[in-house]
N, CA, C and O atoms as CSV, one atom per row, in Angstrom:
chain,resi,resn,atom,element,x,y,z
A,1,MET,N,N,1.146,-44.837,35.858
A,1,MET,CA,C,1.444,-44.816,37.270
A,1,MET,C,C,0.239,-45.365,38.032
A,1,MET,O,O,-0.908,-45.179,37.625
A,2,SER,N,N,0.519,-46.040,39.138
A,2,SER,CA,C,-0.547,-46.599,39.955
A,2,SER,C,C,-0.505,-45.954,41.339
A,2,SER,O,O,0.373,-45.141,41.628
A,3,LEU,N,N,-1.451,-46.318,42.180
A,3,LEU,CA,C,-1.438,-45.792,43.542
A,3,LEU,C,C,-0.327,-46.419,44.373
A,3,LEU,O,O,0.364,-45.720,45.115
A,4,VAL,N,N,-0.149,-47.732,44.254
A,4,VAL,CA,C,0.858,-48.438,45.048
A,4,VAL,C,C,1.866,-49.091,44.105
A,4,VAL,O,O,1.489,-49.768,43.148
A,5,GLY,N,N,3.127,-48.884,44.382
A,5,GLY,CA,C,4.185,-49.466,43.561
A,5,GLY,C,C,5.523,-48.868,43.942
A,5,GLY,O,O,5.631,-48.164,44.945
A,6,THR,N,N,6.529,-49.141,43.158
A,6,THR,CA,C,7.848,-48.582,43.431
A,6,THR,C,C,7.859,-47.114,43.039
A,6,THR,O,O,7.061,-46.680,42.208
A,7,ARG,N,N,8.750,-46.363,43.628
A,7,ARG,CA,C,8.917,-44.981,43.202
A,7,ARG,C,C,9.680,-44.996,41.876
A,7,ARG,O,O,10.605,-45.790,41.711
A,8,PRO,N,N,9.307,-44.134,40.935
A,8,PRO,CA,C,10.039,-44.104,39.665
A,8,PRO,C,C,11.501,-43.728,39.916
A,8,PRO,O,O,11.778,-42.801,40.677
A,9,PRO,N,N,12.423,-44.430,39.292
A,9,PRO,CA,C,13.838,-44.103,39.508
A,9,PRO,C,C,14.230,-42.836,38.768
A,9,PRO,O,O,13.642,-42.475,37.748
A,10,THR,N,N,15.235,-42.178,39.308
A,10,THR,CA,C,15.790,-41.004,38.642
A,10,THR,C,C,16.894,-41.475,37.693
A,10,THR,O,O,17.459,-42.549,37.897
A,11,PRO,N,N,17.208,-40.698,36.668
A,11,PRO,CA,C,18.255,-41.121,35.728
A,11,PRO,C,C,19.599,-41.402,36.399
A,11,PRO,O,O,20.310,-42.314,35.977
A,12,ASP,N,N,19.963,-40.648,37.424
A,12,ASP,CA,C,21.241,-40.901,38.093
A,12,ASP,C,C,21.228,-42.205,38.885
A,12,ASP,O,O,22.287,-42.790,39.112
A,13,GLU,N,N,20.054,-42.673,39.311
A,13,GLU,CA,C,19.961,-43.979,39.968
A,13,GLU,C,C,20.154,-45.102,38.947
A,13,GLU,O,O,20.910,-46.044,39.188
A,14,VAL,N,N,19.475,-44.999,37.821
A,14,VAL,CA,C,19.496,-46.061,36.807
A,14,VAL,C,C,20.911,-46.289,36.274
A,14,VAL,O,O,21.285,-47.423,35.975
A,15,ILE,N,N,21.679,-45.242,36.156
A,15,ILE,CA,C,23.061,-45.377,35.683
A,15,ILE,C,C,23.854,-46.332,36.575
A,15,ILE,O,O,24.715,-47.072,36.098
A,16,ASN,N,N,23.557,-46.306,37.855
A,16,ASN,CA,C,24.310,-47.113,38.820
A,16,ASN,C,C,23.628,-48.430,39.192
A,16,ASN,O,O,24.076,-49.101,40.122
A,17,TYR,N,N,22.563,-48.818,38.496
A,17,TYR,CA,C,21.831,-50.038,38.829
A,17,TYR,C,C,22.687,-51.291,38.647
A,17,TYR,O,O,23.395,-51.444,37.652
A,18,ALA,N,N,22.600,-52.170,39.626
A,18,ALA,CA,C,23.146,-53.524,39.512
A,18,ALA,C,C,22.032,-54.386,38.918
A,18,ALA,O,O,20.877,-53.961,38.923
A,19,PRO,N,N,22.334,-55.568,38.413
A,19,PRO,CA,C,21.296,-56.398,37.790
A,19,PRO,C,C,20.062,-56.631,38.662
A,19,PRO,O,O,18.941,-56.596,38.153
A,20,HIS,N,N,20.242,-56.868,39.965
A,20,HIS,CA,C,19.076,-57.136,40.811
A,20,HIS,C,C,18.209,-55.893,41.046
A,20,HIS,O,O,17.042,-56.021,41.417
A,21,HIS,N,N,18.759,-54.706,40.837
A,21,HIS,CA,C,17.963,-53.478,41.006
A,21,HIS,C,C,16.865,-53.372,39.949
A,21,HIS,O,O,15.815,-52.780,40.202
A,22,TRP,N,N,17.098,-53.934,38.780
A,22,TRP,CA,C,16.108,-53.851,37.704
A,22,TRP,C,C,14.829,-54.610,38.042
A,22,TRP,O,O,13.762,-54.302,37.511
A,23,GLU,N,N,14.935,-55.606,38.928
A,23,GLU,CA,C,13.760,-56.392,39.314
A,23,GLU,C,C,12.693,-55.531,39.978
A,23,GLU,O,O,11.505,-55.838,39.878
A,24,ARG,N,N,13.098,-54.464,40.651
A,24,ARG,CA,C,12.131,-53.616,41.351
A,24,ARG,C,C,11.220,-52.884,40.380
A,24,ARG,O,O,10.178,-52.363,40.778
A,25,LEU,N,N,11.600,-52.840,39.121
A,25,LEU,CA,C,10.793,-52.150,38.116
A,25,LEU,C,C,9.809,-53.091,37.439
A,25,LEU,O,O,9.250,-52.756,36.395
A,26,GLY,N,N,9.592,-54.268,38.024
A,26,GLY,CA,C,8.664,-55.246,37.470
A,26,GLY,C,C,7.200,-54.879,37.662
A,26,GLY,O,O,6.316,-55.567,37.153
A,27,VAL,N,N,6.939,-53.810,38.386
A,27,VAL,CA,C,5.573,-53.317,38.583
A,27,VAL,C,C,5.536,-51.841,38.204
A,27,VAL,O,O,6.566,-51.170,38.137
A,28,LYS,N,N,4.328,-51.356,37.959
A,28,LYS,CA,C,4.178,-49.941,37.639
A,28,LYS,C,C,4.628,-49.078,38.809
A,28,LYS,O,O,4.426,-49.450,39.965
A,29,PRO,N,N,5.232,-47.940,38.524
A,29,PRO,CA,C,5.567,-47.011,39.604
A,29,PRO,C,C,4.301,-46.557,40.314
A,29,PRO,O,O,3.225,-46.515,39.716
A,30,GLY,N,N,4.434,-46.221,41.580
A,30,GLY,CA,C,3.271,-45.802,42.345
A,30,GLY,C,C,3.548,-44.577,43.198
A,30,GLY,O,O,4.689,-44.141,43.355
A,31,ILE,N,N,2.490,-44.049,43.731
A,31,ILE,CA,C,2.581,-42.871,44.592
A,31,ILE,C,C,3.049,-43.264,45.986
A,31,ILE,O,O,3.740,-42.492,46.652
A,32,THR,N,N,2.680,-44.451,46.425
A,32,THR,CA,C,3.090,-44.936,47.734
A,32,THR,C,C,3.503,-46.398,47.632
A,32,THR,O,O,3.248,-47.065,46.629
A,33,GLY,N,N,4.138,-46.876,48.681
A,33,GLY,CA,C,4.577,-48.262,48.700
A,33,GLY,C,C,5.188,-48.620,50.034
A,33,GLY,O,O,5.002,-47.912,51.024
A,34,GLU,N,N,5.923,-49.728,50.059
A,34,GLU,CA,C,6.550,-50.212,51.287
A,34,GLU,C,C,7.448,-49.144,51.922
A,34,GLU,O,O,7.334,-48.860,53.114
A,35,TRP,N,N,8.318,-48.569,51.136
A,35,TRP,CA,C,9.281,-47.600,51.651
A,35,TRP,C,C,8.583,-46.403,52.288
A,35,TRP,O,O,8.990,-45.946,53.356
A,36,GLN,N,N,7.541,-45.894,51.645
A,36,GLN,CA,C,6.855,-44.719,52.152
A,36,GLN,C,C,6.087,-44.997,53.439
A,36,GLN,O,O,5.885,-44.087,54.243
A,37,THR,N,N,5.664,-46.220,53.642
A,37,THR,CA,C,4.867,-46.532,54.830
A,37,THR,C,C,5.668,-47.190,55.949
A,37,THR,O,O,5.175,-47.326,57.068
A,38,HIS,N,N,6.888,-47.593,55.656
A,38,HIS,CA,C,7.692,-48.289,56.660
A,38,HIS,C,C,9.010,-47.589,56.941
A,38,HIS,O,O,10.016,-48.256,57.180
A,39,GLY,N,N,9.031,-46.283,56.918
A,39,GLY,CA,C,10.270,-45.608,57.290
A,39,GLY,C,C,10.513,-44.265,56.629
A,39,GLY,O,O,11.130,-43.377,57.218
A,40,ARG,N,N,10.031,-44.118,55.416
A,40,ARG,CA,C,10.203,-42.865,54.686
A,40,ARG,C,C,11.634,-42.357,54.737
A,40,ARG,O,O,12.555,-43.070,54.340
A,41,SER,N,N,11.835,-41.142,55.215
A,41,SER,CA,C,13.159,-40.520,55.174
A,41,SER,C,C,14.143,-41.115,56.180
A,41,SER,O,O,15.320,-40.752,56.164
A,42,THR,N,N,13.698,-42.015,57.053
A,42,THR,CA,C,14.633,-42.657,57.980
A,42,THR,C,C,15.388,-43.802,57.314
A,42,THR,O,O,16.387,-44.279,57.852
A,43,ILE,N,N,14.926,-44.242,56.160
A,43,ILE,CA,C,15.606,-45.308,55.414
A,43,ILE,C,C,16.454,-44.641,54.344
A,43,ILE,O,O,15.934,-44.036,53.406
A,44,THR,N,N,17.753,-44.759,54.496
A,44,THR,CA,C,18.658,-44.076,53.576
A,44,THR,C,C,19.430,-45.011,52.658
A,44,THR,O,O,20.006,-44.564,51.667
A,45,GLU,N,N,19.451,-46.291,52.970
A,45,GLU,CA,C,20.185,-47.258,52.158
A,45,GLU,C,C,19.351,-47.690,50.959
A,45,GLU,O,O,18.236,-48.186,51.122
A,46,PHE,N,N,19.881,-47.506,49.766
A,46,PHE,CA,C,19.165,-47.876,48.549
A,46,PHE,C,C,18.865,-49.371,48.518
A,46,PHE,O,O,17.800,-49.775,48.053
A,47,GLU,N,N,19.788,-50.193,49.006
A,47,GLU,CA,C,19.563,-51.645,49.014
A,47,GLU,C,C,18.351,-52.006,49.868
A,47,GLU,O,O,17.627,-52.948,49.543
A,48,THR,N,N,18.120,-51.278,50.947
A,48,THR,CA,C,16.954,-51.521,51.795
A,48,THR,C,C,15.676,-51.189,51.029
A,48,THR,O,O,14.689,-51.920,51.112
A,49,ILE,N,N,15.697,-50.097,50.294
A,49,ILE,CA,C,14.531,-49.701,49.490
A,49,ILE,C,C,14.259,-50.735,48.412
A,49,ILE,O,O,13.106,-51.094,48.176
A,50,VAL,N,N,15.302,-51.215,47.758
A,50,VAL,CA,C,15.144,-52.249,46.725
A,50,VAL,C,C,14.543,-53.507,47.345
A,50,VAL,O,O,13.627,-54.103,46.779
A,51,ARG,N,N,15.055,-53.910,48.501
A,51,ARG,CA,C,14.542,-55.097,49.185
A,51,ARG,C,C,13.057,-54.930,49.525
A,51,ARG,O,O,12.275,-55.870,49.377
A,52,MET,N,N,12.672,-53.739,49.978
A,52,MET,CA,C,11.265,-53.480,50.308
A,52,MET,C,C,10.395,-53.540,49.054
A,52,MET,O,O,9.291,-54.083,49.094
A,53,ASP,N,N,10.880,-52.990,47.946
A,53,ASP,CA,C,10.118,-53.038,46.694
A,53,ASP,C,C,9.930,-54.474,46.221
A,53,ASP,O,O,8.850,-54.839,45.757
A,54,LEU,N,N,10.969,-55.283,46.336
A,54,LEU,CA,C,10.864,-56.685,45.926
A,54,LEU,C,C,9.944,-57.462,46.861
A,54,LEU,O,O,9.215,-58.349,46.417
A,55,ASP,N,N,9.973,-57.134,48.163
A,55,ASP,CA,C,9.046,-57.765,49.106
A,55,ASP,C,C,7.601,-57.443,48.738
A,55,ASP,O,O,6.725,-58.305,48.802
A,56,HIS,N,N,7.366,-56.199,48.355
A,56,HIS,CA,C,6.006,-55.806,47.962
A,56,HIS,C,C,5.539,-56.627,46.766
A,56,HIS,O,O,4.391,-57.071,46.727
A,57,GLN,N,N,6.407,-56.829,45.809
A,57,GLN,CA,C,6.029,-57.616,44.646
A,57,GLN,C,C,5.666,-59.044,45.043
A,57,GLN,O,O,4.722,-59.622,44.502
A,58,ARG,N,N,6.415,-59.612,45.987
A,58,ARG,CA,C,6.137,-60.985,46.423
A,58,ARG,C,C,4.843,-61.073,47.228
A,58,ARG,O,O,4.123,-62.067,47.130
A,59,LYS,N,N,4.542,-60.056,48.014
A,59,LYS,CA,C,3.360,-60.068,48.880
A,59,LYS,C,C,2.125,-59.488,48.200
A,59,LYS,O,O,1.066,-59.426,48.825
A,60,TRP,N,N,2.219,-59.068,46.966
A,60,TRP,CA,C,1.157,-58.301,46.329
A,60,TRP,C,C,-0.200,-58.989,46.374
A,60,TRP,O,O,-0.337,-60.182,46.103
A,61,SER,N,N,-1.181,-58.194,46.723
A,61,SER,CA,C,-2.584,-58.563,46.608
A,61,SER,C,C,-3.371,-57.259,46.694
A,61,SER,O,O,-2.848,-56.241,47.146
A,62,ILE,N,N,-4.596,-57.292,46.269
A,62,ILE,CA,C,-5.419,-56.085,46.342
A,62,ILE,C,C,-5.581,-55.662,47.804
A,62,ILE,O,O,-5.497,-54.477,48.124
A,63,ILE,N,N,-5.809,-56.623,48.673
A,63,ILE,CA,C,-5.976,-56.325,50.102
A,63,ILE,C,C,-4.708,-55.687,50.664
A,63,ILE,O,O,-4.782,-54.712,51.412
A,64,TYR,N,N,-3.545,-56.232,50.306
A,64,TYR,CA,C,-2.283,-55.684,50.811
A,64,TYR,C,C,-2.089,-54.247,50.316
A,64,TYR,O,O,-1.672,-53.378,51.082
A,65,ASP,N,N,-2.387,-54.000,49.046
A,65,ASP,CA,C,-2.270,-52.640,48.527
A,65,ASP,C,C,-3.242,-51.694,49.229
A,65,ASP,O,O,-2.885,-50.551,49.517
A,66,LEU,N,N,-4.443,-52.142,49.505
A,66,LEU,CA,C,-5.393,-51.302,50.243
A,66,LEU,C,C,-4.874,-51.002,51.649
A,66,LEU,O,O,-5.035,-49.887,52.144
A,67,MET,N,N,-4.255,-51.987,52.291
A,67,MET,CA,C,-3.663,-51.748,53.604
A,67,MET,C,C,-2.543,-50.710,53.531
A,67,MET,O,O,-2.414,-49.872,54.423
A,68,LEU,N,N,-1.730,-50.763,52.464
A,68,LEU,CA,C,-0.660,-49.775,52.304
A,68,LEU,C,C,-1.228,-48.371,52.066
A,68,LEU,O,O,-0.662,-47.387,52.543
A,69,ILE,N,N,-2.323,-48.276,51.345
A,69,ILE,CA,C,-2.956,-46.974,51.112
A,69,ILE,C,C,-3.457,-46.400,52.433
A,69,ILE,O,O,-3.248,-45.221,52.718
A,70,VAL,N,N,-4.116,-47.226,53.235
A,70,VAL,CA,C,-4.604,-46.768,54.543
A,70,VAL,C,C,-3.430,-46.372,55.430
A,70,VAL,O,O,-3.478,-45.348,56.112
A,71,LYS,N,N,-2.371,-47.190,55.420
A,71,LYS,CA,C,-1.198,-46.872,56.227
A,71,LYS,C,C,-0.543,-45.580,55.752
A,71,LYS,O,O,-0.015,-44.823,56.567
A,72,THR,N,N,-0.566,-45.314,54.443
A,72,THR,CA,C,-0.012,-44.077,53.909
A,72,THR,C,C,-0.741,-42.870,54.493
A,72,THR,O,O,-0.113,-41.890,54.895
A,73,ILE,N,N,-2.045,-42.948,54.535
A,73,ILE,CA,C,-2.840,-41.847,55.096
A,73,ILE,C,C,-2.449,-41.634,56.559
A,73,ILE,O,O,-2.261,-40.500,57.000
A,74,TRP,N,N,-2.327,-42.739,57.309
A,74,TRP,CA,C,-1.941,-42.649,58.714
A,74,TRP,C,C,-0.553,-42.018,58.866
A,74,TRP,O,O,-0.361,-41.139,59.707
A,75,VAL,N,N,0.408,-42.461,58.061
A,75,VAL,CA,C,1.770,-41.947,58.137
A,75,VAL,C,C,1.799,-40.452,57.801
A,75,VAL,O,O,2.517,-39.683,58.440
A,76,LEU,N,N,1.029,-40.053,56.815
A,76,LEU,CA,C,0.987,-38.631,56.460
A,76,LEU,C,C,0.420,-37.783,57.587
A,76,LEU,O,O,0.915,-36.685,57.845
A,77,LEU,N,N,-0.601,-38.274,58.254
A,77,LEU,CA,C,-1.194,-37.530,59.364
A,77,LEU,C,C,-0.287,-37.535,60.590
A,77,LEU,O,O,-0.240,-36.552,61.329
A,78,ASP,N,N,0.424,-38.621,60.809
A,78,ASP,CA,C,1.311,-38.756,61.965
A,78,ASP,C,C,2.617,-37.966,61.791
A,78,ASP,O,O,3.208,-37.505,62.768
A,79,LYS,N,N,3.054,-37.817,60.542
A,79,LYS,CA,C,4.247,-37.033,60.162
A,79,LYS,C,C,5.565,-37.583,60.694
A,79,LYS,O,O,6.564,-36.864,60.687
A,80,LYS,N,N,5.603,-38.833,61.156
A,80,LYS,CA,C,6.863,-39.416,61.587
A,80,LYS,C,C,7.673,-39.825,60.364
A,80,LYS,O,O,7.126,-40.317,59.377
A,81,GLY,N,N,8.965,-39.618,60.442
A,81,GLY,CA,C,9.852,-39.999,59.361
A,81,GLY,C,C,9.883,-39.008,58.221
A,81,GLY,O,O,10.506,-39.272,57.193
A,82,ALA,N,N,9.225,-37.875,58.379
A,82,ALA,CA,C,9.230,-36.844,57.336
A,82,ALA,C,C,10.192,-35.732,57.744
A,82,ALA,O,O,10.352,-35.440,58.929
A,83,TYR,N,N,10.811,-35.133,56.778
A,83,TYR,CA,C,11.711,-34.005,57.072
A,83,TYR,C,C,10.908,-32.758,57.265
A,83,TYR,O,O,11.472,-31.695,57.521
């Protein structure tokens, strides 16, 4: 597991995966990522989460991951989008 990456899928998610969903697993799972910093619990559509994970893979760089880590800290302190 890494700091930034996709969230590990649950077995009930994998059963229902379409072919393009498997692409999101092209990176190590992480503690935080696009979904956690750009909406959290306000994003309910799985396709949106998949799209965000694939965007992260395309935009990946060390600097971008560091920005996501900093944004994660901000989001946690701000508590928006959390239940």
